C-alpha positions as CSV (number, residue, x, y, z in Angstrom):
1,M,-1.8,-42.7,5.3
2,A,-4.3,-40.8,7.4
3,M,-2.0,-37.2,6.4
4,A,-2.1,-38.2,3.0
5,M,-5.8,-38.6,2.6
6,T,-6.3,-35.5,4.7
7,M,-4.0,-33.7,2.0
8,K,-6.0,-35.0,-1.2
9,M,-8.5,-33.1,0.5
10,I,-6.9,-29.9,-0.2
11,R,-8.6,-28.0,-3.8
12,E,-7.1,-25.3,-6.2
13,E,-8.9,-22.5,-4.3
14,D,-6.9,-23.2,-1.1
15,W,-3.4,-23.6,-3.2
16,M,-4.3,-20.1,-4.3
17,V,-4.8,-18.9,-0.9
18,C,-1.4,-20.3,-0.3
19,C,0.1,-18.5,-3.2
20,G,-2.2,-16.0,-6.0
21,S,-0.2,-17.9,-8.6
22,S,-3.0,-19.9,-10.6
23,D,0.1,-21.9,-12.3
24,F,1.2,-22.9,-9.1
25,A,-2.1,-24.0,-7.8
26,K,-2.6,-26.3,-10.6
27,L,0.3,-27.9,-10.4
28,M,0.2,-28.5,-6.2
29,V,-3.3,-30.0,-7.2
30,K,-1.6,-32.3,-9.7
31,A,1.5,-33.4,-7.4
32,S,-0.9,-33.9,-4.7
33,P,-1.3,-35.9,-2.5
34,F,1.5,-35.4,0.3
35,S,3.1,-37.9,2.9
36,S,3.9,-34.8,5.6
37,L,3.9,-31.0,5.3
38,E,7.8,-31.0,4.7
39,A,7.0,-32.8,1.8
40,S,4.4,-30.4,0.4
41,I,7.0,-28.0,0.4
42,E,9.6,-29.4,-1.2
43,S,7.4,-30.1,-4.1
44,A,6.1,-26.6,-3.8
45,R,9.6,-25.0,-3.7
46,D,10.7,-27.0,-6.8
47,I,7.1,-25.7,-8.8
48,W,7.7,-22.1,-7.7
49,F,11.6,-21.9,-8.8
50,N,11.5,-24.0,-11.5
51,Q,8.4,-24.9,-13.3
52,V,6.1,-21.7,-13.3
53,N,7.6,-19.2,-15.2
54,V,8.1,-15.1,-14.2
55,A,4.5,-14.4,-15.2
56,A,3.1,-16.8,-12.4
57,W,5.1,-14.8,-10.3
58,L,4.1,-11.3,-11.2
59,E,0.2,-13.1,-10.8
60,A,1.3,-14.2,-7.1
61,F,2.9,-10.8,-6.1
62,A,-0.3,-8.6,-7.6
63,A,-2.5,-10.8,-5.7
64,H,-1.3,-9.4,-2.1
65,P,-2.7,-5.7,-0.8
66,Q,0.1,-2.8,-1.0
67,I,2.3,-3.3,2.2
68,G,0.3,-1.0,5.1
69,K,-3.2,-0.6,3.0
70,S,-5.8,-2.8,3.7
71,P,-7.3,-5.6,0.7
72,S,-9.6,-4.0,-1.9
73,P,-13.5,-5.4,-1.0
74,S,-13.1,-7.6,-4.2
75,S,-10.2,-9.6,-2.7
76,N,-10.1,-13.2,-2.6
77,S,-11.3,-13.3,0.8
78,D,-9.8,-16.3,2.2
79,F,-6.2,-14.5,1.0
80,A,-7.3,-11.4,1.9
81,R,-7.4,-12.5,5.9
82,R,-4.2,-14.2,5.7
83,S,-2.7,-11.0,4.1
84,V,-4.4,-8.8,7.4
85,T,-3.4,-11.1,9.9
86,E,0.2,-11.3,8.7
87,Q,0.4,-7.5,8.6
88,S,-1.3,-7.1,12.0
89,T,1.9,-6.0,13.6
90,A,2.9,-3.6,11.4
91,F,-0.8,-1.8,11.5
92,A,-0.8,-2.0,15.3
93,T,2.5,0.0,15.6
94,T,2.4,2.3,12.8
95,S,1.0,6.2,12.8
96,A,-1.1,7.6,10.1
97,S,2.1,9.7,9.0
98,A,4.5,6.5,8.9
99,L,2.0,5.2,6.6
100,E,1.7,8.0,4.8
101,E,5.7,7.6,4.1
102,L,5.6,3.7,3.1
103,A,2.7,4.1,0.5
104,E,5.4,7.0,-0.7
105,W,8.1,4.6,-1.0
106,N,5.6,1.9,-2.4
107,V,5.4,4.1,-5.3
108,L,8.8,4.6,-5.8
109,Y,9.5,1.2,-5.5
110,R,6.5,0.0,-7.9
111,Q,7.3,2.7,-10.7
112,K,11.0,1.4,-10.7
113,F,10.3,-2.6,-10.6
114,G,6.7,-2.7,-12.2
115,F,5.2,-5.0,-9.1
116,I,4.3,-4.3,-5.6
117,F,6.6,-4.7,-2.5
118,I,6.7,-8.1,-1.4
119,I,8.1,-9.0,1.9
120,C,6.6,-11.5,4.3
121,A,5.4,-9.3,6.9
122,S,4.6,-12.0,9.8
123,G,5.6,-10.7,12.8
124,R,7.6,-7.6,11.3
125,T,6.8,-3.8,12.1
126,H,6.6,-0.9,9.8
127,T,10.2,0.2,10.6
128,E,11.6,-2.7,9.9
129,M,9.7,-2.9,6.8
130,L,10.8,0.5,5.7
131,A,14.1,-0.2,6.4
132,E,14.1,-3.4,4.0
133,L,12.0,-1.4,1.1
134,K,14.6,1.5,1.2
135,G,17.5,-1.0,1.2
136,R,16.1,-3.2,-1.9
137,Y,14.9,-0.4,-3.9
138,A,18.2,0.2,-4.8
139,N,18.4,-3.3,-6.3
140,R,19.0,-3.7,-10.1
141,P,15.1,-4.9,-11.5
142,I,17.0,-9.0,-11.9
143,V,18.0,-9.0,-8.8
144,E,14.5,-7.6,-6.5
145,L,12.5,-10.0,-8.7
146,E,14.6,-12.9,-7.3
147,I,14.4,-11.7,-4.3
148,A,10.3,-10.9,-4.0
149,A,10.0,-14.4,-5.1
150,K,12.0,-15.8,-2.3
151,E,9.8,-13.6,0.0
152,Q,6.9,-15.0,-2.0
153,M,7.9,-18.5,-1.1
154,K,8.2,-17.6,2.6
155,I,4.7,-16.3,3.1
156,T,3.9,-19.3,0.8
157,E,5.1,-21.5,3.2
158,L,3.7,-20.3,6.5
159,R,0.4,-20.5,5.0
160,M,0.9,-23.9,3.7
161,A,1.5,-24.7,7.3
162,K,-1.7,-23.0,8.4
163,L,-3.9,-24.8,5.6
164,F,-2.3,-28.3,7.1
165,S,-3.1,-27.4,10.3
166,E,-6.9,-26.5,9.3
167,K,-7.0,-29.4,7.5
168,A,-5.7,-32.0,9.9
169,K,-7.7,-30.7,12.6
170,G,-11.1,-30.7,10.0
171,V,-12.1,-27.0,10.9
172,S,-11.5,-24.1,8.5
173,Q,-10.6,-21.4,11.0
174,T,-11.5,-19.0,8.1
175,E,-15.3,-20.3,7.9
176,S,-15.7,-20.1,11.7
177,T,-14.1,-16.2,12.1
178,K,-16.1,-15.2,9.1
179,P,-19.9,-14.6,10.9
180,Q,-18.0,-12.6,13.6
181,E,-16.0,-10.6,11.2
182,D,-19.0,-9.7,9.4
183,R,-21.2,-8.5,12.3
184,L,-17.9,-6.4,13.6
185,R,-17.8,-5.0,10.0
186,I,-21.4,-4.1,9.4
187,I,-21.6,-2.8,13.3
188,G,-18.4,-0.6,12.1
189,G,-20.1,0.6,9.1
190,H,-22.9,1.9,11.2
191,L,-20.6,3.9,13.8
192,N,-18.8,5.3,10.8
193,V,-21.9,6.7,9.3
194,A,-23.2,8.0,12.9
195,E,-20.1,9.7,13.8
196,A,-17.6,12.0,12.1
197,P,-14.1,11.0,12.6
198,K,-11.6,13.3,14.8
199,R,-8.8,14.6,13.3
200,S,-5.4,13.6,14.8
201,R,-3.5,15.9,11.9
202,P,-4.6,18.6,9.5
203,P,-6.7,17.9,6.5
204,I,-4.3,18.8,4.0
205,T,-0.7,17.7,4.0
206,T,2.3,16.8,1.9
207,H,5.5,14.8,1.8
208,V,8.5,15.5,-0.8
209,L,10.7,12.8,-2.1
210,D,14.0,13.0,-4.3
211,V,13.6,10.4,-6.1
212,S,16.7,10.9,-7.8
213,R,18.5,10.2,-4.8
214,G,15.8,8.3,-3.3
215,A,16.0,9.9,-0.2
216,P,13.3,13.1,1.4
217,A,13.8,16.4,-0.1
218,V,14.6,18.4,2.7
219,G,14.0,22.6,2.4
220,V,11.0,22.5,-0.2
221,E,9.0,25.6,0.4
222,V,5.5,24.7,0.1
223,H,2.4,27.3,-0.1
224,L,-1.0,26.1,0.2
225,E,-3.8,28.3,-1.6
226,V,-7.8,27.9,-1.4
227,W,-9.7,29.5,-4.7
228,N,-12.0,32.5,-3.5
229,G,-14.9,33.3,-6.5
230,T,-18.2,32.9,-7.5
231,T,-17.0,30.2,-10.2
232,S,-14.1,27.5,-10.0
233,P,-11.4,27.8,-12.1
234,S,-11.1,25.7,-15.0
235,F,-8.2,24.9,-17.7
236,G,-6.9,27.9,-19.4
237,Y,-9.6,30.0,-17.6
238,E,-9.7,30.9,-14.0
239,G,-13.1,33.0,-13.9
240,R,-14.3,35.2,-11.3
241,G,-12.0,35.2,-8.3
242,D,-8.6,34.7,-6.7
243,W,-6.0,32.3,-4.8
244,S,-6.0,33.1,-1.2
245,T,-2.9,31.8,0.8
246,V,-4.1,29.3,3.3
247,G,-0.2,28.9,5.0
248,T,3.1,28.3,3.8
249,S,5.8,25.7,5.6
250,A,9.0,24.1,4.6
251,T,9.7,20.4,4.2
252,D,12.0,19.1,7.0
253,K,14.6,16.5,7.2
254,D,11.7,13.5,6.5
255,G,10.5,15.7,3.1
256,R,7.4,16.8,5.2
257,S,5.8,19.9,4.9
258,G,5.2,22.3,8.6
259,Q,1.3,22.5,9.4
260,L,0.0,24.5,6.6
261,M,-3.6,24.9,7.8
262,D,-5.8,24.7,11.2
263,L,-6.6,21.3,12.6
264,V,-10.1,21.5,11.5
265,E,-12.6,19.0,11.4
266,A,-14.6,19.5,8.9
267,L,-12.4,20.9,5.4
268,K,-14.2,23.8,3.5
269,P,-15.3,22.4,0.1
270,G,-13.7,24.1,-2.6
271,T,-10.7,24.3,-4.9
272,Y,-7.3,23.6,-3.4
273,R,-3.6,24.6,-4.9
274,I,-0.7,23.3,-3.3
275,S,2.5,24.7,-4.5
276,F,6.0,23.5,-4.6
277,N,9.2,26.2,-4.9
278,T,11.5,23.2,-7.2
279,G,13.6,25.7,-9.0
280,K,15.2,26.8,-5.6
281,Y,15.5,23.4,-4.4
282,C,16.9,22.2,-8.0
283,P,18.7,24.8,-9.6
284,G,19.1,23.7,-12.8
285,G,16.3,21.3,-13.0
286,F,13.3,21.7,-15.8
287,F,10.6,23.4,-13.5
288,P,10.7,26.3,-11.6
289,Y,8.0,25.9,-9.3
290,V,5.3,22.7,-9.4
291,S,1.7,23.6,-8.7
292,I,-0.8,20.9,-8.1
293,A,-4.9,22.1,-8.2
294,F,-7.3,19.9,-6.5
295,E,-11.0,19.8,-5.8
296,V,-12.4,18.9,-2.1
297,T,-16.2,18.2,-2.5
298,E,-19.2,18.5,0.5
299,S,-19.1,14.6,0.4
300,Q,-15.4,14.9,0.8
301,K,-15.1,17.1,3.9
302,W,-14.2,15.1,6.6
303,E,-11.4,13.1,4.5
304,H,-7.8,13.6,4.9
305,F,-5.8,14.4,1.7
306,H,-2.4,13.9,1.7
307,V,-0.9,15.3,-1.4
308,P,2.8,13.9,-1.6
309,L,5.4,15.2,-4.6
310,L,7.8,12.8,-5.8
311,L,10.5,14.5,-7.8
312,S,13.8,14.4,-9.7
313,P,15.6,17.7,-11.8
314,F,13.1,16.6,-15.2
315,S,10.1,14.8,-13.7
316,F,7.4,14.8,-11.4
317,T,4.7,12.7,-10.1
318,T,2.1,13.1,-7.5
319,Y,-0.7,11.1,-6.4
320,R,-3.5,11.7,-4.0
321,G,-3.0,9.6,-0.3
322,S,-5.1,9.3,2.7
């Protein structure tokens, strides 16, 4: 009886922390109260797999931060803190370059399936999750959707157990830790302003993935240049000036280029161009080469610019990583 009374206190927003689907949360409130954690999980499974529709699944998936990335400031705060905790092992065991590879595979995954990669990350390492992502990338979309839904249910069950524990004790862990987290965030913000970051890699890097094979592109020649001129180059008109070579390299077995520039703390502001010899890598493909120009402003000189290329014989995609 005491447990049933405790569970009656759980609100719709509490269920939304467990699972980011509003339909799921409403139906859990409607099915309450529950006599035990086991009873609530049994009801949650029925609601998730038999009552809500695919749109509710996609809403829940979209509530998560991408694996390997911190939640955005606009995220549900309790939901975001849960996600950080669940991914803590991966963050603790992952290097910056490994996070870049994970981010690039996340892009490939989302382009193929239309939603982010969902995995129950609690206690898992970056290596384990990346291997799982690469393996699941080969699935058909209808198969992958069901796998993602099952992974979401695992996450939901872990969070429900945490919720039951907190309600039973009458103490919300998220409330008790929030003041300390806020203080640490404020202190960290002051530290970031006061001191420039120390680089462990050159400020501009790249990585090439062969989308047609779902594997790193090995041996792609890469050329990095910077614009030297009185005015910045623009579309259709380069003005007075020319491009100067900063560095050249080729991608290794992991698709990563060698060092394209010196490891400097402050990157010189200006316009940079990174070019890939795609014609040599993929004879008969549509692109003889691919060049990507981007601008670094004064306020961005301390930042890292990772410019990956997701390549197939007849298309390519890029984005700014970090």
